[in-house]
N, C-alpha and C positions, 0 to 999 in steps of 0.2 A: 573259534573265530576270535569272539566277541562274548563279553560279560560283563553285567550292569558293575559300576563300581560304588555305582549308591544300592546296592540289593537290601540292606538292613531298613533301609528307607523307604524304601518299596512294600518291603514286609508289613510294615508299621500301617502305612498309609491303605493299602490294600484292605488289613486286617478292618479298618476303621469304618472303610467306605464300603458301602453294602450296594449293590446295582439296585434302581428303585424305577430304572426305565425299561418298561418291558419291550426290545428291540429283537424280537426272538430270542430273546436268552431262556437258560432254562428257567421252567417255572420253580417256583419257591419251594413249593412240595416236593421236587425232586433233589434229593442232595445230592451233590455230585461226593463219589469216593474214590481214594486213589489208585483204590481193585480194577476203577476203570480206564487207567493209565495203559496204553498199548504203546511199547518203548518204539517198536519197527513199527509202526503208524500212529505220528501224533496229528498228524492230518489228513485228508485227501488231499489227492491233486487237483483236483473239481472245484474243493474250496480254494484253496491256497493262487492258485494262477487264474481268479476271475476277477479279470479288472474293472467288471463291471458290477460290482458287489454292491458296493453303496454310491449315490448320487453325492454333489458339495453339500445341498441341501438335508442329506438324511445324517452327512456328515455333521455338519453343523450341531442339529439339533441332539445329534446323541452327546456331543459336547456339552451343548448349553446343560444337557440332563446331567452333568457329571460334574456340574460345581456350580452350582445355580449363583454362586458368591462366590469373588476374588477378593483375599487377602487385601488390603488398602498399601499402594504403591506397589503391587505387582501385576503381570502381566499373565494371567493366566490363556493357556493355549486356545479356550473359545475366543475370546479376542484376541490373537496373536494375527499380525497383519506385516505385511513389510510390501516395500514399495514398488517392487517388480520381481520378475523371475529371469534367469538368464537363459538362452536358448540352448538345447542339447541336442547333440543331431541324431541320428536312426543308427544302431549300430544293428546288424546282422543277428537273428536270433535272441537281441536282447532287448532294446528296447526302443520304441518308435520312433520319431524326431520328436520333443516336445520346442513348442514355439515360445521366444521370447512375448516376455507379457510386463508391459508398460506401467500398469495400473496395478493398484490396490491388490494384493493376493494373502487372501487370509490360511490360516491354516487347513481350513478344511477343503479348500481349493485347490490347495497344495496337495495335498494325503489325495484327492480326487484324480487330478490332473496326472500326478505321477504314477499310480496303482492303474489308470486308463493304459497310459501310455506304456508301461514295461508289464502290463496286463500280470502284475501281482496285486491282489483283492486290498482292497481299501480296509478292510475287516483286519485282514495279515497286519498291516501297516500302525492301524490303531493299537492293537496288542502290542503287536511291538513297543511301540512310544511309552506304554506303559509297563511293558518290562525291563527296560533296560532305564529309565528316567521318571517314570510314575507322570508322568506328561499331565498325562488322562484328568486325573483325576487332583489333582497336587494346587493346591490353593495360595502358595507362593513360592512357585517355580524362580530358578537364579537361572542367571545369564549362560552357566555350567553346563546346565539340563537342556537347555536350547540348542548349547553350542555340540553337542554330542547323542542330542537326541535321540538316534536310534543306537549310539555305541558303536558306527562302525568306527574304522579305525583306529578302536580302543580295546588292546590286546591289555589279556589279563596281566603279564607280564613286565609293560612299558608303559609311559603315559602314553594319550591319545595322541595322533596326529594333526598337526593343526593345518594339515593342507584339505582337509573334508570337515574344517568348520563350518557351525550353519545350520536352523534348520531344512533349508532346501537343499541342503547338499545330502543331508545325514539322510532325509527321506527318501532322494533319488537314487544314493547308493546304494542305498541298504536294498530297495526292487531290484535296482542292476544289480548287485551281486546277488541275490537269489536268484536273477533266470542266469548268471554266465554260471552257477553251479550246476545249474540243468546244462546250458550249450555244451559246457567240456567238463562234463561229469567225471570224467576219467581223470582228469588233475587233481582233482580233490582226495582229501584222506578220506571220507566215508560214503559208500555208494550204494544205491536202491540196488533190491536184486542180489545182495551178498549177506553174509554175516558179517557185523565188524566188530571189532572191539573197543567197546569206549568206556572210557574212565566214570568213574561215579564222582572225581574230584580232581583240580589241579594239583593235589597230590599221591603222587602215584602209588603210595602204601597204601590207598584207599581201596586199590582192585580197580578192578572192570568189569562190562558186562558182556556178556557174546550179546546182539542183536543183529535180528535179520530184518533189514531195513527191506520196507512194502515196496515204500513209494520215495520219486526224487523229492517232494514237496518236504518228507521227513528228513531225510541225505541233508536238505540243503539248511533244516534246523539246525541239524548237529554239526555240520561246515561252521556254522555262522558262531555255533556255542555248543561247544565240543563234550559237554558232558550230559550224564543220563540221571535221574533221580535214584537216588539208594528207597532202602523199602522204609526209614526214617522219615525222608520227606514225604513219601506217599501219603505213609502213616498219619502225617500232620500236614495236610492238604494246604492250613490257612496259614501254618507257623512253620517255626523251625526244626529242624529232622536233629541230628548229630553234627558229630567231626568234620563225617564224610560225606555231608551230606549235598550236592548242589543243587540250584532250585530255579534256573534258566527254562530249561523245556519244561520241566513241570508246571513251571507260571504263565506261560506263553498256553502251556493245553488249558489250565484252569482258567485263565481270564476269559480265553474263548468262550467255552461253554459257558462260563456265567452270564456273559453279554450279548453271544452270538448262539449260542447253542451248539450242538456236539458238529465238531468238525468234522467227522467221520460221519458219511452220511453210508443208508443199506449199500452195499456189496451188490453191484450188478449182474453178480454172476457168484454160483458157489462151483465147488471143483469136487468130483468125487472118484470112486476107483471103482470100477465093477469087474468082476472076474479077469483082475488080469490089465484090462485098460482104461486110461485115463480118459476124463471128459470133462468138458465148461459145459453148465447151465444155465443160459441166462435168465434172469428175474421177470417173471410171467412168462416164460417162451415154453412149453413142456417139451421142447425135444434136448435131446444130449450131442455136444459136438466130439468127438476124439479130437486127441492133442497129438502130434508127434513127439517126441524127445525134443526136438530143435525149439517148438513152441514153449514146453514145458522151462528150457532152458531161459532162454533165450525173453520169456516174459516173468520169468524170475518166481514161478510158480511151485518150485520143487518139494518145500514145506507145507505146501498147504491141504492137498489132497486127505480126505477121508474117507472108508471104507465104507460102500453107499451098497452093499449087496441087500442089506435090508431095508434099505432107503429106495423108494416109488421111483425114485428120477432115471433107476437103472432099469425101470420097464420101458421108460421115454423111448419114443425113437430113437435113431438116428440121424443126424443128418447125411448123405449120400458123402458131399466134402469134408475130411478132416483137416484142420488147422495146423499148417506149415509154417511158410515164410511170408506168404503173401494172405491178406485180409480186405474186407473191402467195408465201408460202411454205408447200412442201410438208407442212414438219412439223406447223405450227401452226395451219395455216388459213388466218395474216392477211392482208389487202392493205395494201402501202407504195405512195405516192407518192414518186418517183425525180426527188431536187431535189437539187444542190450537194455532192454525193457521198455522201450519207446516204438511208438510205431510211425514211420518215416512215409511224409507222402512221397508216391511215384506220380509224377505231374504227365511224365507224358509217354507214347509209347517206344521215342527215338532212347529214352532214358534207361526204360525195361528192357530194349534191347542191348543196349550196354551192359547192362549187369548182367544182362543173359536170361531174361524170365519174360521176354517178349510175349510167347505163347502163353504163359499163366496170366500174363496182366491183360491177353485181348482174350481168356476164357472167365468162365464163372468163376468166382472166387469164395470163399466164406464169409458171408455178409453177418456185421453184428452192429448193435446198437448205440448210438451215441453215448450212452453214459457207461458202458460197459468199455468203450474205444479212452473216455475220460477218465479211466481208472490209470492210464499210463500216459505219459508228457506224449505229445506230437509236437514230432520236429518239423517246420514248414515244409524240408522240398528235399528227395534226393541227389546228390547231387554227382557228377559226373568223376569228380576226383574225391578218393579215400583215403582215410588213415588208419593204419589199425592202430586200436587200443593197447595191443599189447607190445609191437615193437617199435611205434612212430612210425613208421615206412609208412610215404605216401604212393598209391598206385592210382594210373590213370585208367577208366572202366571203360571196355570198347566190345562189342560184339559177344558179351559173355567172358571176355577175357581180361585178364590184370596185367596191368603193365608197371612195372615199380620206376618211380623217379629217382634217378639217381642224384647222391648227398642226402637224401633223408634218410631217419631212422639214425639209430646207434649202431657201430661206435663213431663211423667216419660223417659226419651232421655237416654238411653245405647244403647252403638252403638258395642255392644264387640258378639253379634249374627251377626250383618251384618257384620262384617268385618271377621267374620268365613266364611260367604258364598262370599264375593266377593273378599277377599283376595285385594292385593293393584291393584282394579280393574278390577282383569282378570275376573271378571264379571260384565258387566256394568248392568250400571240403569239408567234407562228414565223415564224424568217425565211427567206424565200425569194428564189430569182434573180432580177432581175429582168426577167429576159428571159424567164423564166415567168409573171411577174405580166405581162406584154407580149403573150404570148400570148392570156391570158384578155382584157384590155382589145382585142383589137384582132381578137375573131372575131363575122365578121358573125353568125350566127343568134344570137348575147345583144346585139342590138343595141347591135357596137362592145364591150361587156362592159363598160363603163366606167359606174357609176351616177352619182348626183346626190353633191355634197360632205356628209357626217354632222359634225351639231355636234352639239347637245343631245337633239333629236328624231331618232323615224323616226314612219311609219305602217304597220298592215299592214290594209290596204282603206279603211274610214271610224276605225276604233279608232288613237289618239293615243296613243303612246308617250315617256314621258322616258328618257334613261340615268339612275341613279343609284348611280356607282359600284362597280361589278361586279355590278351589278341593274339592273331595268327598271320602271318603272313607267306603269300604263295611266291614261288620266284618264278617268273616268268621259263617256259621248257626250254626257248632257244638258248636264252643267256646262261639257264643252266648247264646245259652240254656243253657250250663253248666257254665258261668258264667257273660258275660256282660249284659245278665236280669237284673240283681240283683242292677247294678251300681246305686242306689239312683235312682233319677227321671229322670236323662240324658235320657232313649228312649222314650218321647212321644211325639213325633214328628210324623205330620200327616201318610196317605198311600196317594205318589207320582204316576205317572206314570214312566216308563224305562227312557222317553224323556231325567228328570231331570241329572241322574246321565250320561246320553250319548251324552248329551251339556255340562253340566259344566266339565265333563271329571274326570276320573277316578286316585286315587293315591294307592298305594301298601295297601293292606287289612289288617285288623286288625286280630291276631290270638288269641295267652293269654294274648298279652301287647303293649306295645309300648315303647320307646326310644327318651330322650331328654338331649343335653349338657351332654353327658356324664352317665348318673343315666339310669337305665332301668326299667322297670316298668311291675307287674305281676297281673294280675287280679284275684282273689285267686277263688276257688271251693272250695269242701269239708264241712268243718263247719260254716262257715265264708263266702261262696259265695257272690261276688261281694266285698272285701276287696282289698284295694290296699297296696300294699308290694313296695319299691324299695331299688335295691343296684348300687354300681359303680363298683363291682366284676364283671369283665367279665365270671369270671367261674362259679359265683352262677348264670348271667345272663344265661348261657347254658345250666346252672341244670337248671331252670324256663321255657327254650324254649320260651324264648326273646330275646336272643344274635342279633336275626336276624329281632327283627320286625321292624315293621315303626317306622321313625323318624318325629314324627308329630312337629307343631307348637306350643311355647309356649302358644298361647293364647287358643289351642284345651286342652293343656294339663294342664292352669287351671282351664277349663271348668269343665275336667273329674275329678278332683280331688277335685275341691268345692261339690263336689255332696255328 
């Protein structure tokens, strides 16, 4: 996505400035070699997404150490401040709320607060500022460098977008973008757990490299800077390669190593194959865990097994429970669904019931150390609505069945009914692999697992409900029988469990009608059952007994009137 437009200055500056501040950095006796660069694992998830990596005080000390003296007439990053910073609202699975600051905010405070709010390491943000604009070590930075500090909104082929100018904006949007890469991973070019074709250089004639990206943090770096270093760039780690060399991700890895130490920790587990069976062995635990084909595929482990017949690990005792789709944390007791190289928190028995694995949720499951789980990106929670990563189709899950939402997915996309259900993200949607959804769809003991299509309505036994923008409204059974059931084809929804209204939440129920924007609507009975009349007269509304009827959203009103 982004590459520094000041790269040559960056090379000169980095070559001149050698780290003099021991901040957990590589010891000087350990020479960093380009041969250690691993294209598919530039940095670990646990290192990248650590929002508590550095305090504001430690960041300030680090900045001070890099530029003891600033050139006259310039403001170096260690001395930068602004009078305040604006509020940023919380966004699901991206950044927590960042409150408005009215007092002076230094660069160190901004880097700390953004990293904390977004769950992105302050070390990562520091390295990014250096990689893109040399701001950490520059003794005479320009306003342009601050204006586009992290390179956000600065594509290789066009000028920077002025909408994102400013140091605070740049730091915040970069952290936000890396979290967005993780949340919406299927919408971006480079994906973890897959072999990706990555160019060496913007010039396509320089060729591509096949890279199996091992984790989301590395995928995010490639989506931000979409090139991988070639042999020449790695052979000249602190200088220039050849005409087909690119340097962004090389420099990120090199700077992180030099300043903060190896961004790749010792793996929390190893993988072996013994007599045709595949196992995981966690560090410091002399037991092996058999892995199902599902676990191997969804954890993205297909390329990493080594023959272990001569390894003592093959002689370790095996756990009774193999790893399949559900796993737990020894540290917290939480349980997770494994899908698409992500552990997704299963927060309640009712959600497990919706997905059809309540018995597994309430039974003993394979347990893992926190370090093992941290090598995957952990999503906040499993949702009742799931979008297929393959087709884009959205389903509601209930009782182990999947119910397609009308209008979602291609080719005939219409988001009306999905909006009725979700509202303004009041009901979350999580992306799940199409393969996993197909397993549910084709499960024999759940009547093939595919339920009826959902538009605006559903029923729980004889009680009918309408979705209304993130909530549901029950229809008074008496009024349903004498009038509402005759409203066109509105009530064609499937029979769902009582968990659905309980989890989504209910609002005021329907009686004889509804209201919207000062207009009152009554559903007729007698000679024309199901016909709908309206009035703005309050006295008429009282006569119809709809004056105190629920005020519904415009979206639901239009759906009802279109029947």
